[in-house]
TIMIZA-376475 format. One record per residue (C-alpha): z, x negated, y negated. Coordinates in steps of 0.25 Angstrom, whole numbers, padded with zeros to 4 digits, always signed. Layout:
<sites>
ZXY...
</sites>
This chain:
<sites>
+0192-0108+0183+0178-0110+0180+0172-0124+0178+0160-0119+0169+0159-0124+0155+0156-0115+0143+0142-0116+0138+0142-0120+0124+0129-0118+0116+0123-0130+0109+0126-0131+0094+0115-0127+0085+0107-0138+0079+0108-0139+0064+0094-0143+0059+0091-0147+0045+0082-0137+0037+0072-0148+0032+0060-0140+0034+0066-0128+0026+0071-0137+0015+0058-0145+0014+0050-0132+0013+0059-0127+0002+0057-0140-0006+0042-0139-0004+0042-0125-0008+0050-0128-0020+0041-0140-0024+0029-0131-0023+0035-0120-0032+0039-0131-0042+0025-0137-0042+0019-0123-0045+0029-0120-0056+0025-0134-0062+0010-0130-0062+0013-0117-0068+0022-0124-0079+0011-0133-0082+0001-0122-0083+0010-0114-0092+0012-0126-0101-0002-0130-0102-0006-0115-0105+0005-0114-0116+0001-0127-0122-0014-0122-0123-0010-0109-0129+0000-0116-0139-0012-0124-0144-0020-0112-0146-0030-0114-0135-0034-0104-0125-0029-0107-0111-0043-0105-0105-0055-0106-0115-0065-0095-0114-0075-0098-0104-0066-0108-0096-0063-0098-0085-0074-0089-0079-0070-0074-0076-0069-0072-0061-0077-0061-0055-0070-0049-0049-0067-0049-0035-0073-0038-0027-0065-0031-0016-0070-0034-0001-0071-0019+0002-0072-0007-0007-0066+0002+0003-0053+0010-0001-0041+0008+0006-0039+0023+0009-0039+0028+0023-0048+0040+0020
</sites>
């Protein structure tokens, strides 16, 4: 007979996933905030158009200058 005992591994600790759940709530809150801003924009724009006004009056926004590429080289390898 052997007097040795069997080595039993320690049980795995069950840890709560609070960081993952908190990150999911924060991401959902950010998404809802952006959807709310888009909704406000669409309502205001719809109200302006329904009242017969232009959303942006002429001259309210300046035209942006076109962006020039940093280099004019072609991407071909010849």
